[in-house]
C-alpha positions as CSV (number, residue, x, y, z in Angstrom):
1,M,-130.6,67.6,-69.0
2,N,-132.5,71.4,-68.7
3,G,-132.5,71.7,-64.7
4,N,-136.4,71.5,-65.1
5,L,-137.6,69.7,-62.3
6,L,-140.8,69.2,-59.7
7,L,-139.8,68.0,-56.0
8,K,-142.6,67.3,-53.9
9,N,-143.8,65.4,-51.1
10,A,-141.2,67.0,-49.5
11,N,-140.3,67.7,-45.6
12,I,-138.3,70.8,-46.3
13,F,-135.8,72.6,-43.6
14,T,-134.0,75.2,-44.5
15,P,-132.4,78.5,-43.1
16,L,-133.8,81.6,-44.8
17,G,-132.2,85.0,-46.0
18,S,-129.3,86.5,-48.5
19,S,-127.1,87.0,-45.9
20,A,-125.1,84.7,-42.3
21,R,-127.4,83.7,-39.9
22,R,-126.1,85.3,-36.5
23,G,-126.3,84.2,-32.9
24,E,-129.6,83.0,-32.0
25,E,-130.6,83.4,-35.7
26,M,-128.5,80.1,-36.2
27,G,-131.1,78.2,-34.8
28,L,-133.9,79.2,-36.5
29,L,-135.0,76.8,-39.8
30,Q,-138.4,77.4,-41.9
31,K,-140.0,74.4,-42.3
32,Y,-142.8,72.9,-45.0
33,E,-144.1,69.9,-44.4
34,N,-145.6,67.9,-47.8
35,A,-144.4,70.4,-50.1
36,S,-143.1,70.9,-53.1
37,I,-140.1,72.7,-54.9
38,L,-140.6,74.2,-58.7
39,I,-137.3,74.6,-60.3
40,K,-136.3,76.0,-63.8
41,D,-133.3,76.2,-65.1
42,G,-131.9,75.2,-62.4
43,V,-133.2,78.2,-60.3
44,I,-136.1,77.9,-57.9
45,L,-139.1,79.3,-58.8
46,Q,-141.6,78.3,-56.3
47,I,-141.5,76.7,-52.8
48,G,-144.3,75.8,-50.5
49,N,-147.7,73.0,-50.3
50,H,-148.5,71.4,-53.4
51,S,-151.3,74.4,-54.6
52,V,-148.4,76.5,-54.7
53,C,-146.7,74.4,-56.6
54,P,-149.0,72.3,-58.6
55,E,-147.9,69.6,-61.1
56,S,-145.8,72.1,-63.8
57,S,-146.5,72.4,-67.7
58,L,-142.6,73.1,-67.9
59,K,-141.2,71.5,-70.9
60,D,-139.5,68.3,-70.3
61,I,-139.9,68.7,-66.6
62,C,-138.3,65.8,-64.0
63,V,-140.5,64.9,-60.9
64,I,-139.3,63.8,-57.9
65,D,-141.2,62.2,-54.8
66,A,-139.5,62.8,-51.9
67,G,-141.7,60.4,-50.1
68,G,-142.2,62.6,-47.0
69,R,-138.3,62.7,-46.3
70,A,-136.5,65.5,-45.0
71,V,-135.3,68.3,-47.7
72,L,-132.3,70.6,-47.1
73,P,-130.0,73.5,-48.8
74,G,-127.0,71.4,-50.4
75,F,-124.6,71.4,-48.2
76,V,-121.2,74.2,-48.6
77,D,-117.6,73.2,-47.6
78,S,-116.3,76.4,-47.4
79,H,-112.7,75.2,-46.5
80,T,-110.6,72.8,-48.2
81,H,-107.1,72.1,-49.2
82,L,-108.4,70.0,-52.0
83,I,-105.5,70.4,-54.9
84,F,-102.4,68.1,-53.8
85,G,-99.6,65.8,-54.5
86,G,-98.9,62.9,-52.9
87,Y,-100.2,61.3,-49.5
88,R,-98.6,61.9,-45.8
89,P,-100.0,58.8,-44.2
90,D,-96.3,58.8,-42.1
91,E,-97.2,61.9,-40.6
92,F,-100.5,61.0,-39.3
93,G,-98.9,57.7,-37.1
94,W,-96.2,60.4,-36.0
95,R,-98.4,62.4,-34.6
96,L,-100.1,58.9,-32.6
97,K,-96.8,58.7,-31.3
98,G,-97.2,62.0,-29.6
99,E,-95.4,64.4,-31.9
100,S,-96.9,67.8,-32.7
101,Y,-98.3,69.3,-36.2
102,M,-95.6,71.9,-35.9
103,S,-92.6,69.6,-34.7
104,I,-92.8,67.9,-38.1
105,M,-93.5,71.2,-40.1
106,E,-90.0,72.8,-38.4
107,R,-88.1,69.3,-39.7
108,G,-89.3,69.5,-42.8
109,G,-92.4,67.4,-43.0
110,G,-95.7,68.6,-43.1
111,I,-96.9,71.0,-45.8
112,Q,-93.2,71.2,-47.4
113,S,-93.7,67.5,-48.2
114,T,-96.7,68.1,-49.9
115,V,-95.2,70.7,-51.8
116,N,-92.5,68.6,-52.9
117,A,-95.0,66.1,-54.2
118,T,-97.2,68.8,-56.1
119,H,-94.0,70.1,-57.4
120,L,-93.8,66.9,-59.2
121,S,-97.6,66.7,-60.1
122,S,-98.8,67.6,-63.4
123,I,-102.2,69.4,-64.0
124,D,-104.0,66.4,-65.3
125,E,-102.9,64.2,-62.4
126,L,-103.9,67.0,-59.8
127,V,-107.4,66.8,-61.2
128,S,-107.9,63.7,-61.4
129,K,-107.4,62.9,-58.1
130,A,-109.3,65.8,-57.0
131,Q,-112.2,64.7,-59.2
132,W,-111.9,61.7,-57.0
133,F,-112.9,63.5,-54.4
134,I,-115.5,65.5,-55.5
135,D,-117.6,62.7,-56.5
136,R,-117.2,61.9,-52.5
137,M,-118.2,65.1,-51.3
138,S,-121.4,64.9,-53.7
139,E,-122.5,61.5,-52.5
140,M,-122.7,63.8,-49.2
141,G,-124.5,66.4,-50.0
142,V,-121.7,68.9,-51.1
143,T,-123.0,71.2,-53.6
144,T,-120.2,74.1,-53.3
145,V,-117.0,73.4,-52.3
146,E,-114.1,75.8,-52.0
147,A,-110.6,74.8,-53.3
148,K,-107.0,76.2,-52.2
149,S,-103.8,76.4,-54.1
150,G,-101.3,76.8,-51.5
151,Y,-98.9,73.6,-52.2
152,G,-96.8,75.4,-54.6
153,L,-95.1,78.4,-52.9
154,N,-93.6,79.4,-56.3
155,T,-95.2,81.3,-58.7
156,S,-95.6,78.6,-60.9
157,D,-96.6,75.7,-59.0
158,E,-99.3,78.4,-57.7
159,I,-100.6,79.1,-61.0
160,K,-100.5,75.1,-61.3
161,M,-102.5,74.5,-58.8
162,L,-105.5,77.5,-59.8
163,D,-105.8,76.0,-63.3
164,A,-106.2,72.7,-61.9
165,I,-109.1,74.4,-60.0
166,A,-110.2,76.1,-63.3
167,E,-110.4,72.9,-65.2
168,L,-112.2,70.9,-62.5
169,S,-114.8,73.7,-62.4
170,A,-115.1,73.2,-66.5
171,V,-115.9,69.6,-66.1
172,P,-119.0,69.4,-68.1
173,G,-121.7,68.2,-66.0
174,Q,-119.7,68.6,-63.1
175,K,-121.2,67.8,-60.0
176,L,-120.4,70.9,-57.5
177,N,-119.4,74.4,-57.8
178,I,-116.1,75.0,-56.9
179,I,-114.3,78.1,-55.5
180,S,-110.9,79.3,-56.1
181,T,-108.6,80.5,-53.1
182,F,-104.8,81.6,-53.4
183,L,-102.8,80.1,-50.7
184,G,-99.1,81.4,-51.5
185,A,-98.5,82.1,-47.9
186,H,-99.3,78.7,-46.7
187,A,-95.8,78.3,-45.1
188,V,-92.3,79.8,-45.5
189,P,-90.4,77.4,-48.5
190,C,-87.6,76.0,-47.6
191,E,-85.4,78.0,-50.0
192,Y,-86.5,81.2,-47.7
193,K,-85.9,80.0,-44.5
194,G,-85.0,82.7,-41.9
195,R,-86.0,85.2,-45.1
196,T,-89.6,85.6,-44.5
197,A,-89.7,88.9,-45.5
198,E,-88.3,88.0,-49.0
199,Y,-90.8,86.0,-49.4
200,V,-93.9,88.1,-48.6
201,D,-92.0,90.7,-51.2
202,L,-92.2,87.6,-53.5
203,I,-95.8,86.9,-53.1
204,I,-96.9,90.5,-53.4
205,K,-94.6,91.7,-56.4
206,E,-94.9,88.5,-58.9
207,M,-97.8,86.4,-57.5
208,L,-100.4,88.9,-57.2
209,P,-100.2,90.0,-60.4
210,K,-100.6,87.0,-61.7
211,V,-103.1,85.0,-59.5
212,A,-105.6,88.0,-58.7
213,S,-107.5,86.8,-61.9
214,K,-107.3,83.0,-61.4
215,A,-108.9,83.0,-57.4
216,R,-112.0,84.8,-55.9
217,F,-109.9,84.7,-52.2
218,F,-106.3,85.5,-50.8
219,D,-105.9,83.1,-48.0
220,I,-103.1,83.2,-45.2
221,F,-101.7,80.8,-42.4
222,T,-101.4,83.8,-40.0
223,E,-99.2,81.4,-37.3
224,K,-96.6,82.1,-35.0
225,N,-93.2,81.1,-36.9
226,V,-95.0,81.3,-39.9
227,F,-96.5,84.2,-40.8
228,E,-97.1,86.5,-37.8
229,I,-99.1,89.8,-37.4
230,D,-97.2,92.4,-39.2
231,D,-96.5,89.8,-42.5
232,S,-100.0,89.3,-42.5
233,R,-101.4,92.5,-42.6
234,R,-99.1,93.3,-45.0
235,L,-99.9,90.8,-47.3
236,L,-103.8,90.8,-46.5
237,T,-103.7,94.5,-47.5
238,A,-101.8,93.6,-51.0
239,A,-104.1,91.3,-51.8
240,R,-107.4,93.5,-51.1
241,E,-105.5,96.4,-53.1
242,A,-105.3,93.8,-55.8
243,G,-109.0,92.8,-55.7
244,M,-109.1,90.2,-53.9
245,Q,-111.7,89.2,-50.8
246,L,-109.4,88.2,-47.6
247,K,-109.4,85.1,-45.8
248,L,-107.3,83.9,-42.7
249,H,-106.2,80.9,-40.7
250,A,-106.6,82.3,-37.5
251,D,-105.1,81.1,-34.1
252,E,-105.1,77.7,-34.9
253,I,-102.0,76.6,-32.9
254,V,-101.5,79.8,-30.5
255,S,-103.4,82.9,-30.1
256,L,-102.0,85.3,-32.2
257,G,-104.5,87.8,-32.7
258,G,-105.6,86.3,-35.8
259,A,-109.0,87.1,-35.2
260,E,-108.5,90.8,-34.4
261,L,-106.9,91.1,-37.6
262,A,-109.2,89.2,-39.8
263,A,-111.8,92.1,-38.2
264,E,-109.6,94.7,-38.9
265,V,-108.7,94.2,-42.4
266,G,-112.6,93.2,-43.2
267,A,-112.0,89.4,-44.0
268,V,-114.8,87.6,-45.3
269,S,-114.3,84.9,-42.9
270,A,-111.6,83.8,-40.5
271,D,-110.9,79.9,-40.3
272,H,-109.9,77.2,-37.6
273,L,-110.0,79.6,-34.2
274,L,-109.2,76.6,-31.5
275,H,-107.1,79.2,-29.7
276,V,-109.4,82.6,-30.2
277,S,-109.4,85.2,-27.9
278,E,-112.3,86.6,-26.4
279,Q,-111.3,89.8,-27.6
280,G,-111.4,88.7,-31.1
281,I,-114.7,86.7,-30.8
282,E,-116.1,90.3,-29.9
283,R,-114.8,91.9,-32.7
284,M,-115.3,89.2,-35.2
285,A,-118.9,89.3,-34.4
286,E,-118.9,93.0,-34.8
287,K,-117.4,93.3,-38.1
288,G,-119.3,90.7,-39.5
289,V,-116.0,88.2,-40.3
290,V,-117.6,84.5,-40.3
291,A,-116.0,82.4,-38.2
292,T,-115.4,79.4,-40.4
293,L,-114.9,76.3,-37.6
294,L,-112.9,72.9,-38.7
295,P,-113.9,69.9,-36.0
296,L,-112.5,67.5,-38.3
297,T,-108.7,69.1,-37.9
298,A,-109.8,69.1,-34.2
299,F,-110.7,65.7,-33.9
300,A,-107.4,64.7,-36.0
301,L,-104.9,66.9,-34.1
302,R,-106.2,65.6,-30.8
303,E,-106.7,69.6,-29.8
304,P,-109.2,71.2,-28.4
305,Y,-112.5,72.3,-30.3
306,A,-113.1,75.5,-31.8
307,P,-115.4,77.7,-29.1
308,A,-118.6,77.5,-31.1
309,R,-121.1,78.4,-28.1
310,K,-119.4,81.4,-27.6
311,F,-119.2,82.7,-30.9
312,I,-122.7,82.1,-31.7
313,E,-123.7,83.8,-27.8
314,S,-121.5,86.9,-29.0
315,G,-123.7,87.3,-31.9
316,A,-121.0,85.8,-34.2
317,A,-122.3,84.2,-37.2
318,V,-120.8,80.3,-37.6
319,A,-119.8,78.7,-40.4
320,L,-118.7,74.4,-40.3
321,A,-116.5,73.1,-43.3
322,T,-113.9,69.9,-43.1
323,D,-110.6,71.2,-44.1
324,L,-110.3,68.0,-46.3
325,N,-106.2,68.1,-46.4
326,P,-103.4,65.5,-46.8
327,G,-101.8,66.2,-43.7
328,S,-103.5,67.6,-40.2
329,C,-107.0,66.1,-41.2
330,F,-107.3,63.9,-44.7
331,S,-110.9,63.6,-44.4
332,G,-114.1,65.5,-46.1
333,S,-116.3,63.6,-44.1
334,I,-119.5,65.5,-43.7
335,P,-121.4,63.2,-41.6
336,L,-118.6,63.3,-39.0
337,T,-118.5,67.2,-39.1
338,I,-122.0,67.0,-38.1
339,A,-121.7,64.6,-35.0
340,L,-118.6,66.4,-33.7
341,A,-120.5,70.1,-33.8
342,C,-123.4,68.9,-32.1
343,I,-121.5,66.2,-29.6
344,Y,-118.4,68.0,-29.1
345,M,-119.4,71.8,-30.0
346,K,-122.8,71.7,-28.4
347,M,-124.4,73.0,-31.4
348,S,-128.1,72.6,-32.2
349,I,-128.5,70.0,-35.0
350,E,-130.4,73.6,-36.6
351,E,-127.4,75.7,-36.2
352,T,-125.3,72.7,-38.1
353,I,-127.3,72.8,-40.8
354,T,-127.2,76.9,-40.8
355,A,-123.5,76.3,-40.7
356,L,-123.2,74.1,-43.1
357,T,-125.0,75.3,-45.6
358,L,-126.6,79.3,-45.3
359,N,-123.5,80.4,-43.4
360,G,-120.8,78.5,-45.4
361,A,-122.2,80.4,-48.5
362,A,-121.8,83.8,-46.6
363,A,-118.0,82.3,-46.1
364,L,-117.5,82.6,-50.2
365,G,-119.2,85.8,-50.6
366,M,-122.6,83.4,-52.0
367,A,-125.1,83.8,-50.1
368,D,-127.4,85.7,-52.5
369,E,-127.2,82.8,-54.5
370,I,-126.9,79.6,-52.7
371,G,-127.3,78.1,-49.2
372,S,-131.1,78.3,-48.6
373,L,-134.1,77.4,-50.1
374,E,-135.9,79.9,-50.9
375,P,-137.1,81.5,-54.7
376,G,-134.6,83.1,-57.2
377,K,-131.2,80.7,-55.5
378,R,-129.6,78.0,-57.2
379,A,-131.3,74.6,-57.0
380,D,-128.8,73.2,-55.0
381,I,-130.7,70.5,-53.1
382,I,-130.6,67.4,-50.9
383,I,-132.8,64.3,-49.7
384,L,-132.1,62.7,-46.5
385,E,-133.0,59.0,-46.5
386,F,-135.2,60.2,-43.6
387,P,-138.3,62.5,-42.7
388,E,-136.5,64.4,-39.7
389,I,-133.3,65.9,-39.5
390,S,-132.7,64.4,-36.1
391,M,-131.1,61.7,-37.7
392,L,-128.2,63.6,-38.8
393,P,-126.3,63.5,-36.0
394,Y,-128.1,60.4,-34.3
395,Y,-126.7,58.7,-37.2
396,V,-123.2,59.0,-35.9
397,G,-121.0,59.4,-38.8
398,M,-123.1,57.7,-41.3
399,N,-124.1,59.5,-44.5
400,C,-128.0,60.1,-44.7
401,V,-128.0,61.6,-47.9
402,R,-129.7,59.9,-50.7
403,T,-130.0,62.5,-53.4
404,T,-127.8,65.5,-54.5
405,I,-129.5,67.7,-56.9
406,H,-127.0,70.7,-58.2
407,D,-128.8,73.6,-60.2
408,G,-131.8,71.3,-60.9
409,I,-130.0,68.7,-62.2
410,I,-129.7,65.0,-60.2
411,V,-125.9,64.3,-59.6
412,N,-126.2,61.3,-56.9
413,D,-128.6,59.1,-56.6
414,K,-129.4,56.1,-54.4
415,I,-132.8,55.0,-55.1
C-alpha cells in the first residue's frame, strides 16, 4: 500500500495550525462541506471542495466516498501507560469499598504490584499485550499514542519496557504512531524505601545515560511522599541536560506545586492537575505548558475533575488523554473521555476535538506533523458514522468512528 488516497464527499472539521490552540482558539474549527482530501505518499496534498481536489491521476490511488459523514484528524492519546505486566482488578474492588489510591500504594500494592508483574514478563509478552490495546485504540480513531515505561524501577526492566515500545513501533503496518516516554521516576521501589535520594542518584547516574536515546520524553510522578518538589526539580534538570523533553504527573493527589514546577523547567506538558492551584494555572498559561487532563482517571478514582474551564479561560492549552494503565484507570476509551469532558468538565465539543487532536499533538511536540487536516501534514484521519460532530458526546460513551486512516492507509474500516 502506497499511501495515495482521495477522500471525497466529506464534512471536514479540523483545528488549524502547527502549535497548540490556547484559550478561546480551542473552540475554533475549520469546516469544509462536501469536500475532498487528496493524499500522496501518506501526506495531505490538497484539501477543499471537489474543484480543488479533482479525481486524481496519482498512481494506484484509493478512492473513498465519505458519503457526507464527518471527517476529523486522527485522535492523539498523549498520556498512557501502555506497557505493563499483570492486572490489578482486586485493587479496583478495594477502592470501591473506600480505600484510597495512595493507601493501597503505601502498603505495597499499586504501582509496585505492576512492577513485580512486569519484572516477570518477557519483551514478547509485553509487546503482545500492548498490541491488543493498540488494535482497540485504532478502532476508536487513535492514530498516535504516547507510551511510558515506569513499571521497571530498575535499569534493566526500564530498558526492557522501552525496547518493547521500540518493537511495537517497528511492527510492519503498525496502525498508529507510538511515542516513547521514560518514567523511571514513577515511584520509589520497595528496596529504596526511606532512601529516595539514593534512588534519584540511580536514575541520574545509571538510568539516564542508558535511556536518553531510547525515549523522547522524561516524565516524573511529582507527588507528596513520592517525588516531592526538590527531588523532582533535580531529576527534571538532569533529564533536560541529557537532551530529553520534559513532562510531569502534577498535582494529582494534592496541590504540591507541580504545575508551577512544570512552568519553571519548561516542560512540554503537565498532566492530571486535579488539584492544581490558581497560580499553577496562571504560570502554565504564561509559559505555554500544555495542560493534559485525564477525566477517565478522575472518574475511576471518584475524584473531582481537573478545572478545564479555568485553564481555557486563563488562555492555556488543554489536551485530553485516557491515562490507560492497570491501576488507577484501566480504560483507553476515547468515547467516554469525550463524554466526561463535555458533560462534567464543561468543554464544548469543538474544544474537546481540539484537545484530542492538535493539542494532544502539541503535548507530544508533534503539532507541526499531525493533529490537523492541512496540506503538508501526515494523513491521519477518521471518518465518523454521522455527518455532525455533535454526535460524539450525544452518543454517550459509544464509538462513533467508522474508518481510521493512518499515514494515508486505511487501518480500520467498518464498511
